[in-house]
C-alpha positions as CSV (number, residue, x, y, z in Angstrom):
1,X,31.8,8.5,-75.0
2,X,34.5,6.6,-76.5
3,X,38.1,6.7,-75.1
4,X,40.3,6.9,-77.9
5,X,43.8,6.4,-76.1
6,X,46.5,8.9,-74.0
7,X,44.4,12.2,-75.4
8,X,41.5,11.8,-73.4
9,X,37.9,10.9,-74.4
10,X,36.0,11.9,-77.8
11,X,32.6,11.8,-78.2
12,X,30.6,10.0,-81.3
13,X,27.7,10.8,-82.7
14,X,24.5,9.7,-81.2
15,X,22.9,6.9,-83.5
16,X,26.6,5.6,-84.9
17,X,27.9,2.8,-83.2
18,X,31.6,3.2,-82.2
19,X,34.1,1.1,-84.8
20,X,35.6,-1.4,-83.5
21,X,39.7,-1.9,-83.7
22,X,42.0,-4.7,-83.8
23,X,43.7,-3.4,-80.4
24,X,40.9,-1.6,-79.0
25,X,38.2,-2.3,-76.6
26,X,35.3,-4.5,-77.4
27,X,32.1,-4.7,-75.7
28,X,31.2,-8.0,-77.7
29,X,31.9,-11.7,-75.6
30,X,34.1,-13.3,-78.0
31,X,37.2,-12.9,-78.6
32,X,39.4,-12.9,-81.7
33,X,42.1,-15.9,-81.8
34,X,44.7,-13.5,-81.7
35,X,43.4,-12.2,-78.6
36,X,42.4,-15.4,-77.0
37,X,46.0,-17.0,-77.3
38,X,47.5,-13.9,-75.9
39,X,45.3,-14.2,-73.1
40,X,46.1,-17.9,-72.5
41,X,49.9,-16.8,-72.2
42,X,49.4,-14.5,-69.8
43,X,47.8,-16.1,-67.8
44,X,51.0,-18.2,-67.2
45,X,53.2,-14.8,-66.6
46,X,50.8,-13.9,-63.8
47,X,51.4,-17.1,-61.7
48,X,55.3,-16.7,-62.4
49,X,55.0,-13.5,-61.2
50,X,53.1,-14.0,-58.2
51,X,55.2,-17.0,-57.1
52,X,58.8,-14.4,-57.4
53,X,56.7,-12.3,-55.4
54,X,55.8,-15.0,-52.9
55,X,59.3,-16.0,-52.7
56,X,60.5,-12.6,-52.3
57,X,58.7,-11.9,-49.5
58,X,59.8,-15.5,-47.8
59,X,63.4,-14.1,-47.8
60,X,63.7,-12.6,-44.5
61,X,67.0,-9.6,-43.7
62,X,69.0,-10.2,-40.8
63,X,66.7,-6.7,-39.4
64,X,63.5,-8.8,-39.4
65,X,65.3,-11.7,-37.5
66,X,66.4,-9.9,-35.0
67,X,62.9,-7.8,-35.0
68,X,61.3,-11.2,-34.5
69,X,63.7,-12.3,-32.0
70,X,63.1,-9.5,-30.0
71,X,59.4,-9.6,-29.8
72,X,59.3,-13.7,-29.2
73,X,61.8,-12.6,-25.8
74,X,59.8,-9.8,-24.6
75,X,56.7,-12.2,-25.1
76,X,58.5,-15.2,-22.9
77,X,58.8,-11.9,-20.7
78,X,55.4,-10.5,-20.6
79,X,54.1,-14.2,-20.0
80,X,56.6,-14.9,-17.0
81,X,55.1,-11.5,-15.3
82,X,51.5,-13.1,-15.9
83,X,52.6,-16.1,-14.1
84,X,53.7,-14.1,-11.3
85,X,51.1,-12.1,-10.8
86,X,48.9,-14.9,-10.9
87,X,51.0,-16.3,-8.2
88,X,51.2,-13.4,-6.0
89,X,47.3,-13.3,-6.4
90,X,46.8,-16.4,-5.1
91,X,46.1,-18.4,-8.0
92,X,47.6,-21.5,-9.5
93,X,48.2,-19.7,-12.8
94,X,47.4,-22.7,-14.9
95,X,46.1,-20.1,-18.2
96,X,49.7,-18.2,-17.6
97,X,51.2,-22.0,-17.5
98,X,49.6,-22.8,-21.2
99,X,50.4,-19.5,-22.5
100,X,54.3,-19.5,-21.4
101,X,54.1,-23.6,-22.6
102,X,52.4,-22.0,-26.0
103,X,55.3,-18.8,-26.3
104,X,58.6,-21.7,-25.3
105,X,57.6,-23.7,-28.5
106,X,57.3,-20.8,-30.8
107,X,60.5,-20.9,-33.4
108,X,62.7,-18.8,-32.2
109,X,64.9,-17.0,-35.0
110,X,68.5,-17.1,-35.2
111,X,70.3,-14.0,-34.5
112,X,74.3,-12.9,-35.5
113,X,74.4,-10.9,-32.2
114,X,75.8,-12.5,-29.6
115,X,74.8,-10.8,-27.0
116,X,71.1,-10.6,-28.3
117,X,71.3,-14.5,-27.9
118,X,72.9,-14.6,-24.6
119,X,69.5,-12.8,-23.4
120,X,67.2,-14.4,-25.3
121,X,68.8,-17.8,-24.2
122,X,68.6,-16.5,-20.4
123,X,65.0,-15.9,-20.6
124,X,64.4,-19.5,-22.4
125,X,66.3,-20.9,-19.7
126,X,63.8,-19.1,-16.8
127,X,60.8,-20.0,-19.1
128,X,62.0,-23.3,-18.7
129,X,62.7,-23.6,-15.2
130,X,59.2,-21.6,-14.3
131,X,57.6,-24.8,-16.6
132,X,59.8,-27.1,-14.5
133,X,58.9,-26.2,-11.3
134,X,54.8,-26.2,-12.5
135,X,55.2,-29.4,-13.6
136,X,56.4,-30.8,-10.3
137,X,53.9,-28.9,-8.6
138,X,51.5,-31.2,-10.6
139,X,52.9,-34.4,-9.9
């Protein structure tokens, strides 16, 4: 069966090999010089397309920055809760402190909303206080 284009497949005679056209599909492993040069230039265009896509993915809009900032703040609050529960349970909470320290070291996205920034500052301050208290207990 031979695919001839948008009109669909067409069957060929059983004993006859399919004719090869200049712009059609070829089963042979060799390419004509025209096709080889076209393939070489399309590879470069593909790399440029991929890098443009990557650049677009790197662009972060304000809603995504806000979402990341809120997610980071929520994560810090979760780590503070883990520490509180560990200490109420009579444990030292070293694992919770390590997770809290890692969460504090994460990059904090900047947000244009002053209210959100103030809340995130308070969460960061509370986490820093808990880490400082733990450091004093260790010393």
